[in-house]
N, C-alpha and C positions, 0 to 999 in steps of 0.2 A: 467591721460593721456589727453593731449591737442593737438590741431592741430594748426600749424603755417600756417595760411591761405595763406600768400603771396606765399609760395612755395608748400603748401599741405603736409608739413612734420608733422609726429606725434612726440610728445615729451612726455617724462615721467618725472614728477616732483616729487622729493622725499621731503617729509615734515619732516621725521625723519629717522635717521640712527642708527642702533643698531649693536653691535658686532655679528658676525656670530655665530649662534647656541645658543645665549643667549639673551632672551628677557629682556625687562626693568625690569619686576617683578622678574625674576630669578636673575638678576644682583643685585637688591636691597636686595633680600633674602640672597644671598651669602655674600654681604658686611655686613649686620647686623649680620648674623651668625658668621662671622669672628670677628667682634667687640665684641660681647657678650661672645664668646668663650675665647677671649683674657682676658676679665674681670673675667673669672672663673664662669660665671653664669650657665654653663652646667656641672660643676664638680660633680662627684658622691658624693664627700665628703660633699657637701652642701644639698644633697637630704634628706628630712625628711621621716622617715618610716610612713606608714599608720597604724592607730590603728587596732588591730584585730577585735574589735567589736565596731564600731562607733555608738553613740546614735543619733546624728543628722548630716545629710548631707545637704549641700547647693549646689544647682545646678544653675549655671548662663548660660542660653541658651534662645533660642526663645520659647515663650510659645505655638506657633502654629506649631512648627516643629515636624517631625516624630521622631527625636532624643530624645526629651523629653518623648514622649509616649513610646518609646522603653525602655528607662531607667526606667521609673516609673513601667512599666509592669514587668521588670526583678527584680527590687528592692522589689516590693510588693510580688512577688512570693517567692523570696529567704528569705526575712526577714520581715514579715508583721508588727512587732511592731516598725519598724524604723520610726524616725521622719524626714521628708524631707521638706526643705524650698526651694521654687523656686524663683529665682530672674529673672524676665523677662527682656531680653535685645535683642537689634538687633544684629544679628550675621553676617551681611554683609552690605556694603555700607558705606557712609561717616559718621564718628562719631561712628561706631560700636565698634572699638577697645577701644575708650575712655569710652564708656558705659560699656563694659565688665570689663575694668580695674576699673572703679568706683564701680561696683558690688563686685569685689574681695576686694577692700578696705573697703566697707561697711560691708561685711561678716566678715572681720577681726576685726571689732568693736563689733561684737556679742560675748558674753562670752562663749556660749555653743555649738559652731559648731566644729565638729571633723574633717571633710573632706570637701573640695570644689571640685566640678567637673565643669570645663568649657568646652563647646564643642558645636558641631553642626553636622549635617549630611554631606554627601559628596557634592561635587560641583567642579567647575573649580577653577583654581588658583586664579582667580579674586574673586570668591565667598568666598573663604577661607581666603582672604588676611587680614582680621581683626586680625587673629591669627598669623600673621607675623609682626605685628606692634610693635615697640619698647616700646610704652607706656604700652601695655598689658604684654609684656615679663617682664618688670621691676615690674609691679604690682604682677605678679605671683611669681617672685623671692623674693619680699619683704614680701610675705605672711608668717605669723607665723603659719598658719594652713596648714597642708599638702594638696597639690593640685594635681588633676588628669586632664590632658589634653586629651580630647576625640574628636578629630576633623576628620571628613570625614571617609574615608575608609582606609584599610590597606596600600594602596600605597601612601596615602597623608602624608606628613611630614611637620610640621609647626614649627616656632620658639617657640611657646607655648609648643609644645611637648618636645622640647629640654630643656626648662627651668623648666618645671613642675617636681614635685617629682616622678610622674609616668606617662608614656605615655600609654594610652589605644589605641589600633588599631581602635576601633570603640566606639561609645557611649554605645552600648550594652555590650561590653567587660568591659567598665568602671564600669557599674552596677554589673557585675559578679565578678569583682575583689575587689570592695570596701567593700562588706559584705560577710560573709560565708552563706551557705545554712542552714537555721534554722532546717529543717527536718534532715539533715545530722548531725548537731551539737547535736540535741537531741538524735538521734540514738547512736552517739558516747558516750554521757554521760550515756545513759542507759546501753550500753555494758560495759563501765568502772565500773559502779555501780555494775553490776552482777559479774564482775571479783573481785572487792573489797570485795563484800559480800562472794564470794567463798574463797578468800584468808583469810578472817577473820575466 
């Protein structure tokens, strides 16, 4: 707001105009979503299944975020012998999408990784924007290793979620879905063993 001093009139100067109800980021999201959907990157037919019992999981996320602590806590409780490789990356700001995409490409050069998790905790649409960038979407789509996108909270939806082989509603859910609970697995084996012994 400025004042035209000669007449004492107030003026409102607009520096940017956006379509009503759609912010610039939402518009960019919708355009990229439509483009990648047209290319078939969201098709269920191209989704790779997760292995039932992965031996090594690679996680690309911020090393200082709560999301990593939550995932490690759940993973080590559910399946302690699991081997986890952490790829520290920035998860927001300029260059974050390229950094995460680079980590996905680097993980794909490793011969013994069974599953990739990319993700971070919640935040605003601006905070989560790295996971809406085309460079990361294409890196996830090109991955030979099954990938889980675990970004934000249940209400957050990103392009990475749509491209990944599995969308986890939260990082904690990603950890719960990537490995079975070892205690439950052992109980099941013991029960099956008893039934087999009885049948014999």
